[in-house]
C-alpha positions, 0 to 999 in steps of 0.5 A: 499499500502506498502512502501519499507524500507531502509536496516539497516546500517550494511547490507548496509556496508556488501552489497559490501563484500557480493556481492564479496563473492557471486562472489568468491563462483561462481568462485570456482564452475566455476573452479571445473566445468571447470575441471569436465566437460571436465573430464567427456567428456574425460572418457565417450567418450575418445575423445579429440575432444569432449572435445574441442567441449563441452568447445568451446560450453560453451565459445561461448554461454557465450560470445554471450549471454553477448552481446545479452541478456544485453537489457533483463538484463536492463529490469528485473534488475541486482539483479533479473537477478543474482538470476535467473541466479544462480538458473538456473545455479544450475539447469543446473549443476544438469542436467549435473550431471544426464544426461550428461554421457548418451548423448553427444548431450544433454551435448552440449545443457546443457553446452551451456545453462550453458555458457548463464546463467553464463554470465548473473550471472557474468554481473549482479553481475558486474553491481550491484557493481556500485550502491553499491559503489555509495551508500557507497561512496567508491573509484572505484579503491580500490574496484576493486583491492580488488575484482580483488585479492579476484576473483584470490584467489578464482580461485586458490582455485577453481582449487586446490579443483576441482582436489581434488573434482574429485579424492574424488567424481568423475567428477559428484560429483564435478559438483554437488559441482558446482551446490550447489555453484550457490545456496550459491551465490544466497543466499548471493545476496538475503541476502546481496544485497538490491534492488536499489529502497529499497536503495533509499527508494522508491517503486519499479517501472516497467523498461520502455519496450524499444524494444529489438532491439532498446536497443541493437542498443543503446548499440553499439551506445554508445560504438562506440562514446566513444573513451576511451572505444574503446581503453580500449577494444582493449587493453583488447583484446591484453592483453588476447591474449598475456597472452593466448599465454604465458599460453598455448604455451610459458611457457609450451614450455619453461618448456618442452625444458629446464627443462621437469618438470610439477612442473616448470610449476606449479611454473611459473603459481603460481608465476604470480597468487600469484604476482597478488594477492599480488599486488591487496592488495597493489594497493587496498590501494594505488589506490585512491591516484595514477594517473590512467593513470601512473598506467596503463602505468607503469603496462603495461610497466614493467608487459607486454613485459619483462615477455615474454622477459625473456624466450628467455634470460635465462634457469634459473627457479629462474629468470623466477619465480622472473620476473613472480612474479613481472610482476603479481605484477605490472600488478595488476594495469591494470584491477582495473583501467580499471574497475573503469573507466568503472564504472565511465564513463558508465551510470547505464542504459547502463552498462549491454550492454557496459559491454557485448560488452567490455567482448565479444571483450576482450574475443575474444583474448583468442582463437586467442592467443593460435593458433597465439602463436603456428603458430609463434613457429612452423615457427620461432622456440621457441626463435625467436617467443618469441622475436617477441611476446615481440616486439609486446606486447611492441608495443601494450603497447605504445598505451597509450603513443602514444594516450595520449590525449585519455588515459589521460581521465583515470584521468579525472573521478577523484578518490573518497576517502572513506567517514568518516562513524563514524559507520565504522573504516577506512582501516588500513594504510589509514591515512599513504597512504593518507598523503603520496599519497593523495591530499596535500596543502603545505604552506611553509616558508623558506628564509623569503618567503611564498610559496604555492603548491598543489599535488594529489599523484604524480600529481602536481596540481598547481606549487609552487608560492609565497604568501604575508606574510599577505595572509599566516597569514590570511590563518593560522589563520583559523585553530583551532590549538593553536600550529599553532598560537603560531609557527606563532606568534613566527615566526612574533616575530623573523621577527620583531626582525630581521627587527629591527636589520636589520633597526638598521644595515642600520641606522649605515651603513647610519651614517657611510656612511654620516660620510665618505661623510663629510670627503670627502667633507671637504677634497675636500673643503680644496684642493681649498683654496689659 
């Protein structure tokens, strides 16, 4: 009988970057096929309606399978699901490249199957991240922020490379490149991501065969009993709704009516994406030391409604680009914060089912956003439509404030800083960030009084309180620092000298007062003599 051995230390450290790299490559390939498949339908059928039907079939299959197939993913395991889904996606994309141009019905079936497999590949990689972060002891918010920045960068690269690939190789060639990207992603997962049983040094055990319907019902039951998860999912629904309204209606309408320039449209879209990427880098450094609730509320308030409102207030492209960029930077705190809380609150066996429900509800806002924004602009006009959307978005962002008792649970899970692994250096800026924003206990001496205060980031853990000098001296004596001991000794000597001077002053003052009292007493006795 063979016993699985744990992976080597370097491979354990490379597991998270390897998994994120696999996701990044899949995103690049997905963006390419997102452009190539509609282009293939358009050049072979000439029908915009059929383009929408194919895209809709893939999206619908993606959303539904994320929920309905989650119990099967739990049964087979996230790693096996990821490998099989990536391999299957490569095969399906190859079939689309070979047969897609010969029959519209075949293309719909293959696109739906591609949506099913892509959903399983994406969800399984997302679920694989939790045990890897647990094993590495790294901070969930930091990894989520870094992952968000990498995937958004990959999306930009994929869209750019997709256009170039279609121009160079045609739509079918670009689809073949997407098929190859799935194989590369599968290879990265197979090489870098160990099986959870292997990580624990235990032989693989078969998963319990829970009935499908009971497992599916269990996911919905868990989701409905978690108020914070329900609240977070609702916010993601409205965030996607308003973002889609901005992307497909408000921004194009503003560009068309004000500047009539496709370059301006690209500038606004790129400003938001670049802002998200830059913000993700900053947030990845600061995330472990910021209170999650405050970071999320600040992100929604500053990066939400103002990004819409500016389109109704100015015709200056520079102002629009700056505001959009800053909104993207601030909004970068939202998704990593929510993702980190989901990782920490949802148990591993329930992650696929709960994550599938959250994804399905959140993505439901995407098709509604464009439709509702189009209706509002058509009925009220562009400026009034933007003002109404800004007001509604602001009202939605008030939800975490109004229901603060539920949303403050974002802070309850706590943040986990990077562990001191002697084989791996801490990230650059970690010490500076930890000093400025990490947990701090401040023992202070001023005006003859010792005080103690505790805080974590911007959150005060304990108010400032007075300490006895003996208690403070005892605490400082535990530090193995000669410089601290010397400073405390010098302070004690100064205090002792000061106390001696004060005692001498009081003695002199007392002697003066006694002399004065004696003179007064003599005077009083003298005044009563006959």
